[in-house]
C-alpha positions in Angstrom: 0.0 0.0 0.0 1.5 3.3 -1.0 1.6 6.4 1.2 -1.0 8.1 -1.1 -3.6 5.4 -0.3 -5.4 5.5 3.1 -6.0 2.4 5.2 -9.6 1.2 5.2 -11.5 1.7 8.4 -11.2 -1.2 10.9 -14.1 -3.6 11.0 -14.1 -3.5 14.7 -12.6 -1.5 17.5 -11.8 -2.3 21.1 -13.9 -0.5 23.8 -10.9 1.7 24.5 -10.4 2.7 20.9 -14.1 3.3 20.3 -14.6 5.4 23.5 -11.5 7.5 22.7 -12.9 8.2 19.2 -16.3 9.1 20.6 -14.9 11.3 23.3 -16.1 9.5 26.4 -14.2 7.5 29.0 -14.1 3.7 29.0 -16.1 3.6 32.3 -18.9 5.7 30.8 -19.1 3.4 27.8 -19.8 0.5 30.1 -22.5 2.5 31.9 -24.6 3.2 28.8 -28.1 1.9 29.0 -29.0 -1.1 26.8 -30.6 0.9 24.0 -27.6 3.2 24.0 -24.9 0.5 23.8 -22.9 0.5 20.6 -23.4 -2.5 18.3 -20.8 -5.1 19.1 -19.7 -8.7 18.7 -18.0 -11.0 21.1 -15.1 -13.1 19.8 -13.7 -15.4 22.5 -13.2 -13.2 25.5 -12.9 -10.0 23.5 -15.7 -7.6 22.6 -15.3 -5.6 19.4 -17.4 -2.5 18.7 -18.7 -2.8 15.1 -20.7 0.4 15.0 -18.7 3.4 13.7 -18.4 6.3 16.2 -20.2 8.7 13.7 -23.1 6.2 13.3 -23.5 5.8 17.1 -23.4 9.6 17.6 -26.1 10.0 14.9 -28.2 7.3 16.6 -27.9 9.0 20.0 -28.9 12.3 18.5 -32.1 10.7 17.2 -32.8 9.2 20.6 -32.3 12.6 22.3 -28.9 11.8 23.8 -27.2 8.8 25.4 -28.6 7.5 28.7 -26.4 6.3 31.6 -27.4 3.6 34.0 -28.1 5.0 37.4 -26.3 3.4 40.4 -28.7 1.7 42.7 -28.5 2.6 46.4 -27.2 -0.2 48.6 
């Protein structure tokens, strides 16, 4: 591949890579409510996010924003 050609976008990203691209911390990504979770697949012990950050942000805009799970009182 020459320098003038760009690499194709990855098919999947780790939660760390994806959350960094979206602009949220990894802990917040794990606290997203079910309907706000990015689309992902599990391969062995590893979970790969297959939803592009821009697609997820568009989906959250349509939902009126991402929702975070509330901590339950002990």
